[in-house]
C-alpha positions, 0 to 999 in steps of 0.5 A: 500500500503506498503513502497515498492509499494509506493515507485516504484508508485512514482518512476514511477510518476515522471519518466513519469513527466519527460518524459512529460516534456522533450517531451513538452520541445522538440517534436522531442524526441519521433517522429516519434512513429507511420506511416507518411504519405506523400501526393503527388497530383499527379497520381503514377509515375511521378517524384513527386511520385518517390521522395516521395517514395525515400525520404519515403523509407529511411525515413522509415529505419531512423525512423524505422517506416512505411512512406506511400505514398499517391496519391491524384490526382486532378486538380492543385494537390489542394486536395491533398495539401489542405490536407496537409494543414488542417491537424494536425501540428504533422509531420505525415502528409506532401506532397511532392510539387511541384512547381505547387500547391504552387507558380504557382497555386496563378497566375492561381485560384482565390479561392484556398483552402489553402494559400501556405505561411500561411498554410504549413511549408517548410522543404526542398526542394529535387530536382530541374529540367529544362523544355524542349522544345519539337517538332515532330521530324519529322517536319522541326522545329530544333530551337526556331528561326524556331519555333518562324518563323513558328509560326508567319507564321502559327498562326492557326497551332500553339499550345503547350500543357500543363498539369498544371500551371507551364508548362503553365505560363512557356511556356507563358514567353518562348512565350514573350521572344521568340516571339513565338504565340501559343494558349494553349490546356490543358492536363490531365498530362505531358505524354498526352501532349508529345504523343500529339506533337509526334502524330502532335496533337499539335505543342510543348510543355514544359515539365521536362525530364522525360516524354519527354526523351524517346520520345526524345531517340527514335526518336518521339520527338526532344529537341530544348532547355532546360530551365537550365543555362547549358545543362542537362547531361542526354540530352547533345545534346539539347541546352540552351536557352540562347545559341539561344539567348532567356534569359529564364531560369526556373527551377521547384523543388519538395519539403517536406512540412508539415502543418503550426504550425509544431513544429520547432524541428520536421521540424528541425529532418524532414529537417536533414533526407532530406539532408542526404538521397539527399546525399546517392549515390543510391538516387543521381543516381535515381534523376539524371536519371531523369534529377532532381538535388538533393537539400536538402535546409534548411526550410530557403532557401525554404521558400524564394524561394517560397516567391519569386516566387510566385509574379514572376509568377503572373506577368507572368500571369498579363502580358500575360492576363491570368486570374485566374479562 
């Protein structure tokens, strides 16, 4: 090896060592250098799926890498959530997690294959949204008070549809607060639960605005109340629970999470990107059309929400004698 070749090799080695040291000190420096997967535990077309695709598209444009949304639907979104909890903590497998599998499932399932606090690292809350209480539009009920009175007078005809842990526990809390008597009828999705109300198969359902708005605007459903502190701009004619004397505020959310152990530098890089994305005018407009309020929280803020809500909903399940499966 001549002197020139030796110096080239030495320089390359020194440069390679320097790059390796830099990457070890800051794992986000070369991240991402391959496609990212965002796993959604629900079927395509729902709010979580739409948010994952919105965020994924913008993220791909910024990072110059493909962001693939992978749907893994299952009861309680357990399979998809568990897949991320057990994935390599390198920032290349994420989940657009909803309230259901993160803070509601611990109240309804005795043995989950994952621990939401131990196995997942919050990145950022993406959006939050209230629920809407709907009944059949052709029926006589026009307020929560009338619904409660009807349920007490007709307990055998009073039931509600719910497709997920979040909707079921929120409805049980509503029953407790408003004095409603109603049995739970399970459905495989929010859309079938809404259709069941429209057809008279069940008396009511408490769902997000996505599957309910079309039926309300089309005259098939009547919105009795929203669970937000203020009326929804999307459906301004529907009063809040508080306006009807019911002390109930429930806000669900969707957020980006990574496997526990993902380097903080990568978490920070992802959170910064999510915070940027939810401020984009086209993204905000699409979210608001779905009745979703853009968020973009820090990992610490998101973690506090999770830590607060898990015991809250476990308490609701216990108070209503709902035994974990």
